[in-house]
N, C-alpha and C positions, 0 to 999 in steps of 0.2 A: 884433552879434558881441561875445563876451566877451573882454575884454582879459586879458593875462597877469596884470596887477595884480589885476583883478577875481577871476580864477580863484584867485590866490594867497590873497586875502582869504576866498573862499568855503571853500577847503580849510582854512584856519586856523580859520574859524568852525565847520566840521564836526568838526575835531579837538577843539576846545574843547567842543563839545556832546557828543562821545563821552566826553571826560574827565569832564564833569559827570555824564553818565549812569552812568559807572562809579563815581563817588563816591557818587551817590545809591544805586546798587545795593549798594555796600560797606557804607554806613551802615544800609541796610535789613537786610542779612544780619547785621551786627553786633548790631543791636537784637534780631533773632530769636534769635541765639546767646546774647546776654545774658539774654534772657527764658527760654530753655531752662535755662541755668545757674542762674538764679534759682529757677526752678521745681524743679530737682533739689535745690538747696540747701535749699528750703523743705521738700521731702519728707524730706531727710536729717535736718534739724533736727526735723521732726515725728516722724521715726522715732526720733531720739535721746530726744526727750521721752517717746514712748511706751514705749521700752525702759526709761527710768528709771522711769516710772510702773509698769512691770511688775517692777521690781527688778533690771534687768540690770546695774546698776553696783554691786550689793551686793558683788561680788567673790567670791561663792561659786559653786560648780559645781552646786548644787542648784537646782530650780525655786523661784521666788519665790512668796510666799504671800499678802501682804495687798494690798488694793486700791491703796494709794498706793505700794507697792513697797519700802518700807524694812523688810525683814524682819530680825528680831534673830538673824542667823546669826553664826557664829563668824568674822566677817571684819570688816574696818574699811574705810570708804571712803577713798580717797586724794584729798585736797583740799588746795589752797593755804591757808596760814594767813592770817587776817585779824584786825585789831585790834578788840577790843570791851571794854567795862568788865569788869574781873575782880572778881567778888565774893568771891573766895577768898584764903586766905592762902598764903604760901610754904610748899612741902612740907618736911616734916621731912628731916633729913640721912639718907641711906641709899639703897640701890639694890635693885631687885626681885630676887628670887631666880632662879636658872637651873635649879633642881632639878626633875627629872621622875621619874615612877615608871612601871614597866611594867604594873602591875595596880593596880586600885582597892583601897583599904584593906579589910581585914576588917571586918565589922560590929561596932561597939563601942558604939553608942549605945543608949539605952533608948527604944524606940519609943513608949512611953506617957508619956514625960517631956516637959517643955517646954524648949526651947532658944531662946536669943536670939543672933542674929548681929548684932553691932555693928561697923559700919564707921566708923571715926573718920577723916573726911576733912578736907581743908583748908578745906572749906566748912561743916563742922559734922558732928556725929554723926548717923548714921542707924541706929537700932535696928530690927531686923527679927525678927518672931516666926516661927520656923521650924516647919514642919508635919511633925514626925518620923513621925507615924502614917501619913500618906498619901504621903510622899516619903522613905522611910527611906534608901534608897541615896544620894540627893542630900544629905540632911542629914548623914549619916555622912561623906561625902566632904568637905563643907564644914567639918565639925568637924576632920577630919584635916589639911586644908589650912591652916585658920586656925592650928591648933596648931603647924604647921611654919613659920609666917610667910609662906606663899605669896602672900597678898594684900598684904602690907606693901609700901609705897612703889610701888604700881602705879597707873597713870593710868587713869581711866575714859576710854576712847578714842573713844566714839562717842555722839553725840546726835542723835536723830531728832525733828524738829519739824514734820513733815507727814505726814498719814495715820495714822501711829502715833506715840506720844509716850513715848519711852523713852531712858534713859541706860544705856549698856552698859559694863560693868566686868569685871575678873577676868582680864585677860590681862597677864601680867608683861612681854611684849614690846611692848604697845600697838600691835601691828600688825594685831590681829584674827585672827591665826593661832596664837597661843600657847595653851598648855594644860598640864595636869599630866602628859600622857603616856598617860593611860588614858581610856577612855570609859565613860559612865554610861548605864544604861537610861532610857528615858522613863517617867515616873511621873505619876500624878494628872492625866491629860489630860482627864478628864470633870469637872474641878472647876467649870467654868463652864457646864455643860449641854451638850446636843448642838448641833452646828453647825447653822446655818441651811441648810436643804436647797437653797436657791437661791444662797447665796453661800459656803457652807461656812466661815462666820465665826462666831466667838464674840467676846464682849467681855472683854478682860482689863482689869479695873477699876483705877482709880488706886490706888496703894498696893501693887499686886501685885509680887512678885519672882519671876522665872522664869528658866529656863535658856535660853541661846542655843545654837544647834546648827547643823550643816550637813546635817542629815537625821535620819531616825529613829535613836534610840539612839546619838547621837554627842555627847551632852553632855560637858563637861570641867570647866572652871573659869569660863568666861565666863557672866555672868548679866546680866539687864537689869531695871531698876527703872522701873515704869510711873508717870508723873506725871499722866496724863490718860487717861481711858477709851480703849482702843485696840482696833480690830477686827483679829483675827488668827485664822488657822486654829488649832484646838487642838492644836498640835504641840510646844508648848514647856512643859516641866514647871514648873508653878507650885509653889513650895516655901516661900514665906514671904510676910509681909505687913508693910509698913512701919508704924511709929507715925505719929501725926499730926505730931509734931515732925520725924521723919525725912522725911515728905513735904514739909514746908516747906523743908528744906534742899535737897531734890531740885528743887523749883520755883524756888529761887533760882538753881540751876545752869542750869536750862532757860531762865530769863528772860534769861540772858546770850547765849543763841543759840548757833549753830554756825558753823563757818567754811566752809561749802559754797557760799557766794556766792548764797544764796537757794534752793538746791535742797532744803534741809530735811533733809540727812543728811550729817553730817560730824563732825569732832572738836569737842568743846564749847569755846567761847571761855573759859569758866571754867577755872581751873587746878584741876580736879577729881581729886585724888590721894588714894588711901587711904593714910593714914600708918600706920594699925594696924587690923587686923581680928581680932576674937575671937569664939568661940562658947562660951557659957556655959550650963550647965544650971541650971534653977531648979525 
């Protein structure tokens, strides 16, 4: 016969076993829940990485173009600043202009003449030979804007170091959304041949200077300088070519990296500011 004391110990043991079973079940469910959460996070992270690779953090509303995703649109990535060796000098005193215009300037250049766009930056001078014959509207606009001091004291706001290799400049606001107030037509888009039918890409060679945009015929004042051969859709007006000395300056800026924390698309670490820009006829 089971005594009251034995029965009490049996009930206590069963209660303990039930509590242990509940703990085991709780831990099992927690592990399953954590595994699910980890899986979801992995998918989210993968999705974010894929979105970046497709250019989704470009900040533009248009579809992105290149395989690595950093298209030279008229936008700038928003990233936290990080410290890096600065190969450039302190900018000259002065502030960017706030002037804008409702319409593009009337054609005033000689399409058969040679023009040089010289951007004197804190990192050195970058002379650019302009192609007035094949990109007359763009060259005419840059002559107009340079004469107005539009590029003076502006910061080159974007450096891309993965997939494509460009420094983007020409925005007085340094936000990626600034411009002269008018839009330019696309020009000279067949400069580098037809696109690969499988990838729809062409190579913008190192030394190329081309227009950034946010879609067809939306060029303004933002332009990009290519420091290494870059695969892009032929959507960006090439209108000039850097000299060898200019390319050396650009590579110095690129070597300092960007502040994107390894993503390869952010503001340059170098203090790349255009102190003065001029367009001269020769």
